[in-house]
N, CA, C, O and CB atoms as a CASP TS submission, in Angstrom:
PFRMAT TS
TARGET T0000
AUTHOR 0000-0000-0000
METHOD Language model
MODEL 1
PARENT N/A
ATOM      1  N   UNK     1      33.501 -47.169  19.096  1.00  0.00           N
ATOM      2  CA  UNK     1      32.842 -45.960  19.180  1.00  0.00           C
ATOM      3  C   UNK     1      33.614 -45.196  17.983  1.00  0.00           C
ATOM      4  O   UNK     1      34.792 -45.400  17.691  1.00  0.00           O
ATOM      5  CB  UNK     1      32.930 -45.264  20.712  1.00  0.00           C
ATOM      6  N   UNK     2      32.871 -44.407  17.427  1.00  0.00           N
ATOM      7  CA  UNK     2      33.466 -43.471  16.339  1.00  0.00           C
ATOM      8  C   UNK     2      33.288 -42.273  16.628  1.00  0.00           C
ATOM      9  O   UNK     2      32.712 -42.088  17.701  1.00  0.00           O
ATOM     10  CB  UNK     2      32.983 -43.600  15.052  1.00  0.00           C
ATOM     11  N   UNK     3      33.598 -41.325  16.011  1.00  0.00           N
ATOM     12  CA  UNK     3      33.541 -39.951  16.153  1.00  0.00           C
ATOM     13  C   UNK     3      32.123 -39.838  15.473  1.00  0.00           C
ATOM     14  O   UNK     3      31.421 -39.011  16.055  1.00  0.00           O
ATOM     15  CB  UNK     3      34.829 -39.093  15.469  1.00  0.00           C
ATOM     16  N   UNK     4      31.579 -40.382  14.514  1.00  0.00           N
ATOM     17  CA  UNK     4      30.301 -40.351  13.895  1.00  0.00           C
ATOM     18  C   UNK     4      29.209 -40.972  14.799  1.00  0.00           C
ATOM     19  O   UNK     4      28.052 -40.559  14.733  1.00  0.00           O
ATOM     20  CB  UNK     4      30.374 -41.064  12.572  1.00  0.00           C
ATOM     21  N   UNK     5      29.421 -41.548  15.289  1.00  0.00           N
ATOM     22  CA  UNK     5      28.480 -42.544  16.419  1.00  0.00           C
ATOM     23  C   UNK     5      28.641 -41.500  17.709  1.00  0.00           C
ATOM     24  O   UNK     5      27.515 -41.385  18.193  1.00  0.00           O
ATOM     25  CB  UNK     5      29.296 -44.487  16.841  1.00  0.00           C
ATOM     26  N   UNK     6      29.414 -40.848  18.313  1.00  0.00           N
ATOM     27  CA  UNK     6      29.407 -40.032  19.513  1.00  0.00           C
ATOM     28  C   UNK     6      28.529 -38.732  19.152  1.00  0.00           C
ATOM     29  O   UNK     6      27.712 -38.308  19.970  1.00  0.00           O
ATOM     30  CB  UNK     6      30.959 -39.657  19.978  1.00  0.00           C
ATOM     31  N   UNK     7      28.719 -38.117  17.916  1.00  0.00           N
ATOM     32  CA  UNK     7      28.031 -37.149  17.356  1.00  0.00           C
ATOM     33  C   UNK     7      26.625 -37.494  16.955  1.00  0.00           C
ATOM     34  O   UNK     7      25.836 -36.561  17.102  1.00  0.00           O
ATOM     35  CB  UNK     7      28.739 -36.712  16.323  1.00  0.00           C
ATOM     36  N   UNK     8      26.115 -38.632  16.476  1.00  0.00           N
ATOM     37  CA  UNK     8      24.731 -39.105  16.680  1.00  0.00           C
ATOM     38  C   UNK     8      24.170 -39.222  17.818  1.00  0.00           C
ATOM     39  O   UNK     8      22.978 -38.986  18.014  1.00  0.00           O
ATOM     40  CB  UNK     8      24.548 -40.161  16.242  1.00  0.00           C
ATOM     41  N   UNK     9      25.019 -39.617  18.716  1.00  0.00           N
ATOM     42  CA  UNK     9      24.143 -40.097  20.149  1.00  0.00           C
ATOM     43  C   UNK     9      24.137 -38.567  20.890  1.00  0.00           C
ATOM     44  O   UNK     9      23.283 -38.357  21.751  1.00  0.00           O
ATOM     45  CB  UNK     9      25.133 -41.570  21.345  1.00  0.00           C
ATOM     46  N   UNK    10      24.956 -37.675  20.589  1.00  0.00           N
ATOM     47  CA  UNK    10      24.755 -36.447  21.005  1.00  0.00           C
ATOM     48  C   UNK    10      23.251 -35.579  20.641  1.00  0.00           C
ATOM     49  O   UNK    10      22.513 -34.859  21.314  1.00  0.00           O
ATOM     50  CB  UNK    10      25.924 -35.812  20.465  1.00  0.00           C
ATOM     51  N   UNK    11      23.239 -36.066  19.210  1.00  0.00           N
ATOM     52  CA  UNK    11      22.283 -35.046  18.519  1.00  0.00           C
ATOM     53  C   UNK    11      20.743 -35.752  19.094  1.00  0.00           C
ATOM     54  O   UNK    11      19.767 -35.011  19.213  1.00  0.00           O
ATOM     55  CB  UNK    11      22.514 -35.026  16.508  1.00  0.00           C
ATOM     56  N   UNK    12      20.636 -37.416  19.468  1.00  0.00           N
ATOM     57  CA  UNK    12      19.769 -37.693  19.886  1.00  0.00           C
ATOM     58  C   UNK    12      19.127 -37.117  21.383  1.00  0.00           C
ATOM     59  O   UNK    12      17.995 -36.775  21.727  1.00  0.00           O
ATOM     60  CB  UNK    12      20.006 -38.762  19.708  1.00  0.00           C
ATOM     61  N   UNK    13      20.564 -37.201  22.144  1.00  0.00           N
ATOM     62  CA  UNK    13      20.354 -36.742  23.809  1.00  0.00           C
ATOM     63  C   UNK    13      19.796 -35.213  23.482  1.00  0.00           C
ATOM     64  O   UNK    13      18.783 -34.857  24.084  1.00  0.00           O
ATOM     65  CB  UNK    13      22.107 -36.727  24.969  1.00  0.00           C
ATOM     66  N   UNK    14      20.274 -34.516  22.770  1.00  0.00           N
ATOM     67  CA  UNK    14      19.907 -33.257  22.410  1.00  0.00           C
ATOM     68  C   UNK    14      18.135 -33.133  22.474  1.00  0.00           C
ATOM     69  O   UNK    14      17.403 -32.511  23.244  1.00  0.00           O
ATOM     70  CB  UNK    14      20.582 -32.995  20.896  1.00  0.00           C
ATOM     71  N   UNK    15      17.898 -33.848  21.531  1.00  0.00           N
ATOM     72  CA  UNK    15      16.618 -33.754  21.148  1.00  0.00           C
ATOM     73  C   UNK    15      15.420 -34.306  22.246  1.00  0.00           C
ATOM     74  O   UNK    15      14.347 -33.751  22.483  1.00  0.00           O
ATOM     75  CB  UNK    15      16.601 -34.489  19.859  1.00  0.00           C
ATOM     76  N   UNK    16      15.866 -35.377  22.746  1.00  0.00           N
ATOM     77  CA  UNK    16      15.450 -35.890  24.259  1.00  0.00           C
ATOM     78  C   UNK    16      15.382 -34.528  25.351  1.00  0.00           C
ATOM     79  O   UNK    16      14.507 -34.175  26.142  1.00  0.00           O
ATOM     80  CB  UNK    16      16.776 -37.123  24.878  1.00  0.00           C
ATOM     81  N   UNK    17      16.287 -34.138  25.116  1.00  0.00           N
ATOM     82  CA  UNK    17      16.550 -32.997  26.458  1.00  0.00           C
ATOM     83  C   UNK    17      15.256 -31.986  26.004  1.00  0.00           C
ATOM     84  O   UNK    17      14.186 -31.929  26.610  1.00  0.00           O
ATOM     85  CB  UNK    17      18.492 -31.953  26.450  1.00  0.00           C
ATOM     86  N   UNK    18      15.660 -31.106  24.638  1.00  0.00           N
ATOM     87  CA  UNK    18      14.558 -30.528  24.132  1.00  0.00           C
ATOM     88  C   UNK    18      13.068 -30.786  24.294  1.00  0.00           C
ATOM     89  O   UNK    18      12.327 -29.834  24.536  1.00  0.00           O
ATOM     90  CB  UNK    18      14.759 -30.604  23.090  1.00  0.00           C
ATOM     91  N   UNK    19      12.518 -32.193  24.157  1.00  0.00           N
ATOM     92  CA  UNK    19      11.214 -32.648  24.529  1.00  0.00           C
ATOM     93  C   UNK    19      11.157 -32.731  26.013  1.00  0.00           C
ATOM     94  O   UNK    19      10.300 -32.165  26.693  1.00  0.00           O
ATOM     95  CB  UNK    19      10.879 -33.977  23.890  1.00  0.00           C
ATOM     96  N   UNK    20      11.793 -33.220  26.317  1.00  0.00           N
ATOM     97  CA  UNK    20      11.928 -33.149  28.317  1.00  0.00           C
ATOM     98  C   UNK    20      11.301 -31.805  28.709  1.00  0.00           C
ATOM     99  O   UNK    20      10.183 -31.575  29.170  1.00  0.00           O
ATOM    100  CB  UNK    20      13.895 -33.074  29.108  1.00  0.00           C
ATOM    101  N   UNK    21      12.391 -30.913  28.381  1.00  0.00           N
ATOM    102  CA  UNK    21      12.008 -29.303  28.767  1.00  0.00           C
ATOM    103  C   UNK    21      10.750 -28.836  28.231  1.00  0.00           C
ATOM    104  O   UNK    21      10.255 -27.942  28.919  1.00  0.00           O
ATOM    105  CB  UNK    21      13.078 -28.240  28.199  1.00  0.00           C
ATOM    106  N   UNK    22       9.945 -29.239  27.000  1.00  0.00           N
ATOM    107  CA  UNK    22       9.055 -28.793  26.572  1.00  0.00           C
ATOM    108  C   UNK    22       7.763 -29.301  27.511  1.00  0.00           C
ATOM    109  O   UNK    22       6.844 -28.559  27.859  1.00  0.00           O
ATOM    110  CB  UNK    22       9.130 -29.074  25.223  1.00  0.00           C
ATOM    111  N   UNK    23       7.894 -30.808  27.868  1.00  0.00           N
ATOM    112  CA  UNK    23       7.141 -31.283  28.747  1.00  0.00           C
ATOM    113  C   UNK    23       6.985 -30.710  29.902  1.00  0.00           C
ATOM    114  O   UNK    23       5.864 -30.580  30.394  1.00  0.00           O
ATOM    115  CB  UNK    23       7.411 -32.289  28.915  1.00  0.00           C
ATOM    116  N   UNK    24       8.029 -30.309  30.466  1.00  0.00           N
ATOM    117  CA  UNK    24       8.377 -29.696  32.246  1.00  0.00           C
ATOM    118  C   UNK    24       7.433 -28.303  31.943  1.00  0.00           C
ATOM    119  O   UNK    24       6.523 -27.977  32.706  1.00  0.00           O
ATOM    120  CB  UNK    24      10.639 -29.182  32.801  1.00  0.00           C
ATOM    121  N   UNK    25       7.813 -27.471  30.616  1.00  0.00           N
ATOM    122  CA  UNK    25       7.194 -26.318  30.470  1.00  0.00           C
ATOM    123  C   UNK    25       5.420 -26.500  30.458  1.00  0.00           C
ATOM    124  O   UNK    25       4.605 -25.733  30.971  1.00  0.00           O
ATOM    125  CB  UNK    25       7.825 -25.711  29.137  1.00  0.00           C
ATOM    126  N   UNK    26       5.227 -27.408  29.914  1.00  0.00           N
ATOM    127  CA  UNK    26       3.523 -27.682  29.712  1.00  0.00           C
ATOM    128  C   UNK    26       3.216 -27.852  31.029  1.00  0.00           C
ATOM    129  O   UNK    26       2.347 -27.168  31.569  1.00  0.00           O
ATOM    130  CB  UNK    26       2.951 -29.088  28.765  1.00  0.00           C
ATOM    131  N   UNK    27       3.905 -28.784  31.667  1.00  0.00           N
ATOM    132  CA  UNK    27       3.046 -29.140  33.206  1.00  0.00           C
ATOM    133  C   UNK    27       2.986 -27.991  34.091  1.00  0.00           C
ATOM    134  O   UNK    27       2.032 -27.498  34.692  1.00  0.00           O
ATOM    135  CB  UNK    27       3.804 -30.353  34.190  1.00  0.00           C
ATOM    136  N   UNK    28       4.459 -27.608  34.029  1.00  0.00           N
ATOM    137  CA  UNK    28       4.483 -26.187  34.816  1.00  0.00           C
ATOM    138  C   UNK    28       2.870 -25.111  34.564  1.00  0.00           C
ATOM    139  O   UNK    28       2.120 -24.615  35.405  1.00  0.00           O
ATOM    140  CB  UNK    28       6.071 -25.225  34.047  1.00  0.00           C
ATOM    141  N   UNK    29       2.841 -25.086  33.371  1.00  0.00           N
ATOM    142  CA  UNK    29       1.670 -23.791  33.000  1.00  0.00           C
ATOM    143  C   UNK    29       0.522 -24.458  33.228  1.00  0.00           C
ATOM    144  O   UNK    29      -0.450 -23.738  33.455  1.00  0.00           O
ATOM    145  CB  UNK    29       1.598 -23.100  31.344  1.00  0.00           C
ATOM    146  N   UNK    30       0.336 -25.714  33.234  1.00  0.00           N
ATOM    147  CA  UNK    30      -1.064 -26.524  33.674  1.00  0.00           C
ATOM    148  C   UNK    30      -1.551 -26.551  35.323  1.00  0.00           C
ATOM    149  O   UNK    30      -2.686 -26.668  35.786  1.00  0.00           O
ATOM    150  CB  UNK    30      -0.824 -28.190  33.242  1.00  0.00           C
ATOM    151  N   UNK    31      -0.176 -26.387  36.044  1.00  0.00           N
ATOM    152  CA  UNK    31      -0.352 -26.776  37.528  1.00  0.00           C
ATOM    153  C   UNK    31      -0.499 -24.714  37.915  1.00  0.00           C
ATOM    154  O   UNK    31      -1.264 -24.469  38.847  1.00  0.00           O
ATOM    155  CB  UNK    31       1.498 -28.023  38.407  1.00  0.00           C
ATOM    156  N   UNK    32      -0.024 -23.832  37.443  1.00  0.00           N
ATOM    157  CA  UNK    32       0.419 -22.754  37.563  1.00  0.00           C
ATOM    158  C   UNK    32      -0.684 -22.174  37.095  1.00  0.00           C
ATOM    159  O   UNK    32      -1.065 -21.232  37.789  1.00  0.00           O
ATOM    160  CB  UNK    32       1.602 -22.499  37.043  1.00  0.00           C
ATOM    161  N   UNK    33      -1.353 -22.422  36.117  1.00  0.00           N
ATOM    162  CA  UNK    33      -2.373 -21.406  35.380  1.00  0.00           C
ATOM    163  C   UNK    33      -3.564 -21.270  36.379  1.00  0.00           C
ATOM    164  O   UNK    33      -3.946 -22.216  37.068  1.00  0.00           O
ATOM    165  CB  UNK    33      -2.959 -22.009  33.798  1.00  0.00           C
ATOM    166  N   UNK    34      -4.196 -19.864  36.414  1.00  0.00           N
ATOM    167  CA  UNK    34      -5.128 -19.409  37.248  1.00  0.00           C
ATOM    168  C   UNK    34      -6.520 -20.084  36.933  1.00  0.00           C
ATOM    169  O   UNK    34      -6.681 -20.129  35.714  1.00  0.00           O
ATOM    170  CB  UNK    34      -5.149 -17.938  37.155  1.00  0.00           C
ATOM    171  N   UNK    35      -7.638 -20.655  37.674  1.00  0.00           N
ATOM    172  CA  UNK    35      -8.656 -20.980  37.429  1.00  0.00           C
ATOM    173  C   UNK    35      -9.403 -20.342  36.603  1.00  0.00           C
ATOM    174  O   UNK    35      -9.442 -19.148  36.900  1.00  0.00           O
ATOM    175  CB  UNK    35      -9.078 -21.127  38.257  1.00  0.00           C
ATOM    176  N   UNK    36     -10.012 -20.603  35.701  1.00  0.00           N
ATOM    177  CA  UNK    36     -11.263 -20.365  34.785  1.00  0.00           C
ATOM    178  C   UNK    36     -12.551 -20.150  35.385  1.00  0.00           C
ATOM    179  O   UNK    36     -13.470 -20.838  34.943  1.00  0.00           O
ATOM    180  CB  UNK    36     -11.475 -21.471  33.919  1.00  0.00           C
ATOM    181  N   UNK    37     -12.784 -19.383  36.246  1.00  0.00           N
ATOM    182  CA  UNK    37     -14.073 -19.312  36.726  1.00  0.00           C
ATOM    183  C   UNK    37     -15.283 -18.740  35.609  1.00  0.00           C
ATOM    184  O   UNK    37     -15.092 -17.992  34.651  1.00  0.00           O
ATOM    185  CB  UNK    37     -13.944 -18.404  37.983  1.00  0.00           C
ATOM    186  N   UNK    38     -16.537 -19.329  36.051  1.00  0.00           N
ATOM    187  CA  UNK    38     -17.572 -18.846  35.337  1.00  0.00           C
ATOM    188  C   UNK    38     -17.993 -17.422  35.696  1.00  0.00           C
ATOM    189  O   UNK    38     -17.912 -16.487  34.899  1.00  0.00           O
ATOM    190  CB  UNK    38     -18.626 -19.732  35.479  1.00  0.00           C
ATOM    191  N   UNK    39     -18.455 -17.317  36.965  1.00  0.00           N
ATOM    192  CA  UNK    39     -19.139 -16.007  37.369  1.00  0.00           C
ATOM    193  C   UNK    39     -18.259 -15.425  38.380  1.00  0.00           C
ATOM    194  O   UNK    39     -17.476 -16.188  38.945  1.00  0.00           O
ATOM    195  CB  UNK    39     -20.637 -16.189  37.956  1.00  0.00           C
ATOM    196  N   UNK    40     -18.272 -14.149  38.701  1.00  0.00           N
ATOM    197  CA  UNK    40     -17.487 -13.138  39.707  1.00  0.00           C
ATOM    198  C   UNK    40     -17.949 -13.891  40.926  1.00  0.00           C
ATOM    199  O   UNK    40     -16.899 -13.847  41.566  1.00  0.00           O
ATOM    200  CB  UNK    40     -17.951 -11.329  39.691  1.00  0.00           C
ATOM    201  N   UNK    41     -18.775 -14.540  41.679  1.00  0.00           N
ATOM    202  CA  UNK    41     -18.864 -15.153  42.986  1.00  0.00           C
ATOM    203  C   UNK    41     -18.097 -16.343  42.839  1.00  0.00           C
ATOM    204  O   UNK    41     -17.697 -16.691  43.950  1.00  0.00           O
ATOM    205  CB  UNK    41     -20.288 -15.434  43.473  1.00  0.00           C
ATOM    206  N   UNK    42     -17.673 -17.220  41.810  1.00  0.00           N
ATOM    207  CA  UNK    42     -16.904 -18.250  41.717  1.00  0.00           C
ATOM    208  C   UNK    42     -15.386 -17.661  41.977  1.00  0.00           C
ATOM    209  O   UNK    42     -14.536 -18.069  42.769  1.00  0.00           O
ATOM    210  CB  UNK    42     -17.165 -18.955  40.348  1.00  0.00           C
ATOM    211  N   UNK    43     -15.338 -16.642  41.110  1.00  0.00           N
ATOM    212  CA  UNK    43     -14.008 -15.754  41.301  1.00  0.00           C
ATOM    213  C   UNK    43     -13.638 -15.123  42.620  1.00  0.00           C
ATOM    214  O   UNK    43     -12.469 -14.850  42.890  1.00  0.00           O
ATOM    215  CB  UNK    43     -14.065 -14.610  40.397  1.00  0.00           C
ATOM    216  N   UNK    44     -14.497 -14.928  43.318  1.00  0.00           N
ATOM    217  CA  UNK    44     -14.481 -14.128  45.004  1.00  0.00           C
ATOM    218  C   UNK    44     -14.287 -15.471  46.036  1.00  0.00           C
ATOM    219  O   UNK    44     -13.479 -15.550  46.961  1.00  0.00           O
ATOM    220  CB  UNK    44     -16.378 -13.128  45.507  1.00  0.00           C
ATOM    221  N   UNK    45     -15.051 -16.273  45.698  1.00  0.00           N
ATOM    222  CA  UNK    45     -14.673 -17.610  46.251  1.00  0.00           C
ATOM    223  C   UNK    45     -13.352 -18.510  46.408  1.00  0.00           C
ATOM    224  O   UNK    45     -12.895 -19.190  47.326  1.00  0.00           O
ATOM    225  CB  UNK    45     -15.341 -18.274  45.648  1.00  0.00           C
ATOM    226  N   UNK    46     -12.829 -18.124  44.736  1.00  0.00           N
ATOM    227  CA  UNK    46     -11.565 -18.610  44.621  1.00  0.00           C
ATOM    228  C   UNK    46     -10.512 -18.002  45.596  1.00  0.00           C
ATOM    229  O   UNK    46      -9.740 -18.546  46.386  1.00  0.00           O
ATOM    230  CB  UNK    46     -11.180 -18.426  43.284  1.00  0.00           C
ATOM    231  N   UNK    47     -10.690 -16.955  45.344  1.00  0.00           N
ATOM    232  CA  UNK    47      -9.568 -15.703  46.067  1.00  0.00           C
ATOM    233  C   UNK    47      -9.506 -15.927  47.437  1.00  0.00           C
ATOM    234  O   UNK    47      -8.437 -15.963  48.046  1.00  0.00           O
ATOM    235  CB  UNK    47     -10.059 -14.001  45.929  1.00  0.00           C
ATOM    236  N   UNK    48     -11.041 -16.144  48.164  1.00  0.00           N
ATOM    237  CA  UNK    48     -11.085 -16.517  49.798  1.00  0.00           C
ATOM    238  C   UNK    48     -10.515 -17.518  49.776  1.00  0.00           C
ATOM    239  O   UNK    48      -9.545 -17.510  50.534  1.00  0.00           O
ATOM    240  CB  UNK    48     -12.375 -16.730  50.587  1.00  0.00           C
ATOM    241  N   UNK    49     -10.688 -18.578  49.150  1.00  0.00           N
ATOM    242  CA  UNK    49     -10.227 -20.092  49.575  1.00  0.00           C
ATOM    243  C   UNK    49      -8.671 -20.167  49.430  1.00  0.00           C
ATOM    244  O   UNK    49      -8.000 -21.018  50.013  1.00  0.00           O
ATOM    245  CB  UNK    49     -10.952 -21.336  48.543  1.00  0.00           C
ATOM    246  N   UNK    50      -8.067 -19.047  48.467  1.00  0.00           N
ATOM    247  CA  UNK    50      -6.724 -19.226  48.136  1.00  0.00           C
ATOM    248  C   UNK    50      -5.863 -18.540  49.349  1.00  0.00           C
ATOM    249  O   UNK    50      -4.741 -18.844  49.755  1.00  0.00           O
ATOM    250  CB  UNK    50      -6.434 -18.583  46.666  1.00  0.00           C
ATOM    251  N   UNK    51      -6.820 -17.443  49.823  1.00  0.00           N
ATOM    252  CA  UNK    51      -6.296 -16.657  51.055  1.00  0.00           C
ATOM    253  C   UNK    51      -6.289 -17.247  52.283  1.00  0.00           C
ATOM    254  O   UNK    51      -5.381 -17.018  53.082  1.00  0.00           O
ATOM    255  CB  UNK    51      -6.988 -15.521  51.274  1.00  0.00           C
ATOM    256  N   UNK    52      -7.400 -18.144  52.582  1.00  0.00           N
ATOM    257  CA  UNK    52      -7.356 -18.600  53.775  1.00  0.00           C
ATOM    258  C   UNK    52      -6.390 -19.951  53.890  1.00  0.00           C
ATOM    259  O   UNK    52      -6.099 -20.442  54.981  1.00  0.00           O
ATOM    260  CB  UNK    52      -8.763 -18.797  54.168  1.00  0.00           C
ATOM    261  N   UNK    53      -5.971 -20.439  52.720  1.00  0.00           N
ATOM    262  CA  UNK    53      -4.938 -21.380  52.776  1.00  0.00           C
ATOM    263  C   UNK    53      -3.542 -20.619  52.893  1.00  0.00           C
ATOM    264  O   UNK    53      -2.504 -20.971  53.454  1.00  0.00           O
ATOM    265  CB  UNK    53      -5.017 -22.302  51.521  1.00  0.00           C
ATOM    266  N   UNK    54      -3.771 -19.767  52.368  1.00  0.00           N
ATOM    267  CA  UNK    54      -2.053 -19.025  52.755  1.00  0.00           C
ATOM    268  C   UNK    54      -1.931 -18.812  54.276  1.00  0.00           C
ATOM    269  O   UNK    54      -0.917 -19.114  54.903  1.00  0.00           O
ATOM    270  CB  UNK    54      -1.753 -17.224  51.991  1.00  0.00           C
ATOM    271  N   UNK    55      -3.272 -18.153  54.942  1.00  0.00           N
ATOM    272  CA  UNK    55      -3.000 -17.574  56.154  1.00  0.00           C
ATOM    273  C   UNK    55      -2.883 -18.993  56.925  1.00  0.00           C
ATOM    274  O   UNK    55      -2.116 -18.887  57.883  1.00  0.00           O
ATOM    275  CB  UNK    55      -4.171 -16.438  56.689  1.00  0.00           C
ATOM    276  N   UNK    56      -3.382 -20.186  56.791  1.00  0.00           N
ATOM    277  CA  UNK    56      -3.361 -21.592  57.794  1.00  0.00           C
ATOM    278  C   UNK    56      -1.955 -21.720  57.461  1.00  0.00           C
ATOM    279  O   UNK    56      -1.285 -21.513  58.473  1.00  0.00           O
ATOM    280  CB  UNK    56      -4.456 -23.148  57.393  1.00  0.00           C
ATOM    281  N   UNK    57      -1.169 -22.004  56.344  1.00  0.00           N
ATOM    282  CA  UNK    57       0.106 -22.174  55.882  1.00  0.00           C
ATOM    283  C   UNK    57       1.088 -21.652  56.901  1.00  0.00           C
ATOM    284  O   UNK    57       1.896 -22.312  57.555  1.00  0.00           O
ATOM    285  CB  UNK    57       0.259 -21.531  54.584  1.00  0.00           C
ATOM    286  N   UNK    58       0.809 -19.940  56.927  1.00  0.00           N
ATOM    287  CA  UNK    58       1.587 -19.444  57.653  1.00  0.00           C
ATOM    288  C   UNK    58       1.671 -19.671  59.129  1.00  0.00           C
ATOM    289  O   UNK    58       2.681 -19.946  59.776  1.00  0.00           O
ATOM    290  CB  UNK    58       1.461 -18.405  57.396  1.00  0.00           C
ATOM    291  N   UNK    59       0.251 -19.488  59.623  1.00  0.00           N
ATOM    292  CA  UNK    59       0.101 -20.048  60.925  1.00  0.00           C
ATOM    293  C   UNK    59       0.673 -21.015  61.472  1.00  0.00           C
ATOM    294  O   UNK    59       1.233 -20.969  62.567  1.00  0.00           O
ATOM    295  CB  UNK    59      -0.848 -20.326  61.099  1.00  0.00           C
ATOM    296  N   UNK    60       0.539 -22.389  60.444  1.00  0.00           N
ATOM    297  CA  UNK    60       1.440 -23.523  60.756  1.00  0.00           C
ATOM    298  C   UNK    60       2.812 -23.412  60.859  1.00  0.00           C
ATOM    299  O   UNK    60       3.416 -24.106  61.676  1.00  0.00           O
ATOM    300  CB  UNK    60       1.299 -24.422  59.914  1.00  0.00           C
ATOM    301  N   UNK    61       3.561 -22.391  59.915  1.00  0.00           N
ATOM    302  CA  UNK    61       4.792 -22.052  60.031  1.00  0.00           C
ATOM    303  C   UNK    61       5.133 -21.463  61.512  1.00  0.00           C
ATOM    304  O   UNK    61       6.092 -21.859  62.174  1.00  0.00           O
ATOM    305  CB  UNK    61       5.053 -21.141  58.941  1.00  0.00           C
ATOM    306  N   UNK    62       4.543 -20.819  61.784  1.00  0.00           N
ATOM    307  CA  UNK    62       4.525 -19.838  63.292  1.00  0.00           C
ATOM    308  C   UNK    62       4.437 -20.800  64.089  1.00  0.00           C
ATOM    309  O   UNK    62       5.359 -20.937  64.893  1.00  0.00           O
ATOM    310  CB  UNK    62       3.261 -18.692  63.657  1.00  0.00           C
ATOM    311  N   UNK    63       3.539 -21.560  64.104  1.00  0.00           N
ATOM    312  CA  UNK    63       3.488 -22.700  65.546  1.00  0.00           C
ATOM    313  C   UNK    63       4.888 -23.768  65.311  1.00  0.00           C
ATOM    314  O   UNK    63       5.701 -23.853  66.232  1.00  0.00           O
ATOM    315  CB  UNK    63       1.649 -23.940  65.530  1.00  0.00           C
ATOM    316  N   UNK    64       5.059 -24.408  64.275  1.00  0.00           N
ATOM    317  CA  UNK    64       6.354 -25.112  64.345  1.00  0.00           C
ATOM    318  C   UNK    64       7.382 -24.322  64.756  1.00  0.00           C
ATOM    319  O   UNK    64       8.133 -24.767  65.625  1.00  0.00           O
ATOM    320  CB  UNK    64       6.734 -25.669  63.144  1.00  0.00           C
ATOM    321  N   UNK    65       7.572 -23.188  64.282  1.00  0.00           N
ATOM    322  CA  UNK    65       8.839 -22.200  64.434  1.00  0.00           C
ATOM    323  C   UNK    65       8.962 -22.124  66.007  1.00  0.00           C
ATOM    324  O   UNK    65      10.046 -22.080  66.588  1.00  0.00           O
ATOM    325  CB  UNK    65       8.594 -20.528  63.684  1.00  0.00           C
ATOM    326  N   UNK    66       7.563 -22.114  66.716  1.00  0.00           N
ATOM    327  CA  UNK    66       7.085 -21.780  67.839  1.00  0.00           C
ATOM    328  C   UNK    66       7.892 -22.992  69.041  1.00  0.00           C
ATOM    329  O   UNK    66       8.712 -22.830  69.944  1.00  0.00           O
ATOM    330  CB  UNK    66       5.351 -21.798  67.645  1.00  0.00           C
ATOM    331  N   UNK    67       7.251 -24.071  68.556  1.00  0.00           N
ATOM    332  CA  UNK    67       7.722 -25.143  69.370  1.00  0.00           C
ATOM    333  C   UNK    67       9.396 -26.084  69.282  1.00  0.00           C
ATOM    334  O   UNK    67      10.033 -26.847  70.009  1.00  0.00           O
ATOM    335  CB  UNK    67       6.583 -26.061  69.093  1.00  0.00           C
ATOM    336  N   UNK    68       9.551 -25.412  67.843  1.00  0.00           N
ATOM    337  CA  UNK    68      11.324 -25.291  67.906  1.00  0.00           C
ATOM    338  C   UNK    68      11.834 -24.684  68.798  1.00  0.00           C
ATOM    339  O   UNK    68      12.579 -25.199  69.632  1.00  0.00           O
ATOM    340  CB  UNK    68      12.015 -24.648  66.868  1.00  0.00           C
ATOM    341  N   UNK    69      11.505 -23.474  68.760  1.00  0.00           N
ATOM    342  CA  UNK    69      11.932 -22.518  69.832  1.00  0.00           C
ATOM    343  C   UNK    69      12.271 -23.215  71.253  1.00  0.00           C
ATOM    344  O   UNK    69      13.325 -23.571  71.780  1.00  0.00           O
ATOM    345  CB  UNK    69      10.765 -21.457  70.034  1.00  0.00           C
ATOM    346  N   UNK    70      10.648 -23.257  71.714  1.00  0.00           N
ATOM    347  CA  UNK    70      10.307 -23.901  72.912  1.00  0.00           C
ATOM    348  C   UNK    70      11.305 -25.062  73.301  1.00  0.00           C
ATOM    349  O   UNK    70      11.926 -25.030  74.363  1.00  0.00           O
ATOM    350  CB  UNK    70       8.910 -24.412  72.778  1.00  0.00           C
ATOM    351  N   UNK    71      11.426 -26.080  72.393  1.00  0.00           N
ATOM    352  CA  UNK    71      12.226 -27.388  72.524  1.00  0.00           C
ATOM    353  C   UNK    71      13.763 -26.908  72.807  1.00  0.00           C
ATOM    354  O   UNK    71      14.366 -27.533  73.680  1.00  0.00           O
ATOM    355  CB  UNK    71      12.103 -28.376  71.049  1.00  0.00           C
ATOM    356  N   UNK    72      14.337 -26.009  72.239  1.00  0.00           N
ATOM    357  CA  UNK    72      15.552 -25.769  72.663  1.00  0.00           C
ATOM    358  C   UNK    72      16.069 -24.427  73.556  1.00  0.00           C
ATOM    359  O   UNK    72      17.243 -24.177  73.830  1.00  0.00           O
ATOM    360  CB  UNK    72      16.170 -25.855  71.544  1.00  0.00           C
ATOM    361  N   UNK    73      14.979 -23.694  73.906  1.00  0.00           N
ATOM    362  CA  UNK    73      15.606 -22.777  74.659  1.00  0.00           C
ATOM    363  C   UNK    73      14.797 -23.136  76.170  1.00  0.00           C
ATOM    364  O   UNK    73      14.747 -22.316  77.087  1.00  0.00           O
ATOM    365  CB  UNK    73      15.435 -21.154  73.969  1.00  0.00           C
ATOM    366  N   UNK    74      14.156 -24.571  76.239  1.00  0.00           N
ATOM    367  CA  UNK    74      13.534 -24.507  77.732  1.00  0.00           C
ATOM    368  C   UNK    74      14.064 -25.881  78.002  1.00  0.00           C
ATOM    369  O   UNK    74      13.876 -26.411  79.097  1.00  0.00           O
ATOM    370  CB  UNK    74      11.690 -24.286  77.956  1.00  0.00           C
TER
END
């Protein structure tokens, strides 16, 4: 191993890391990008569905916490 070879490998890995970062950023944008609805009705239904999903998640969390508390305190 020479110093030249180490520097070359470092540069190659840096390029790989930058490419990976770009792919991760693009994937995150695609996942979290808001839906592009055609009409106001679709937008309203999307918002309603998101609200219901959040509510269900919160209620499930409360139920799990309640069961855990009952398990340890009774």
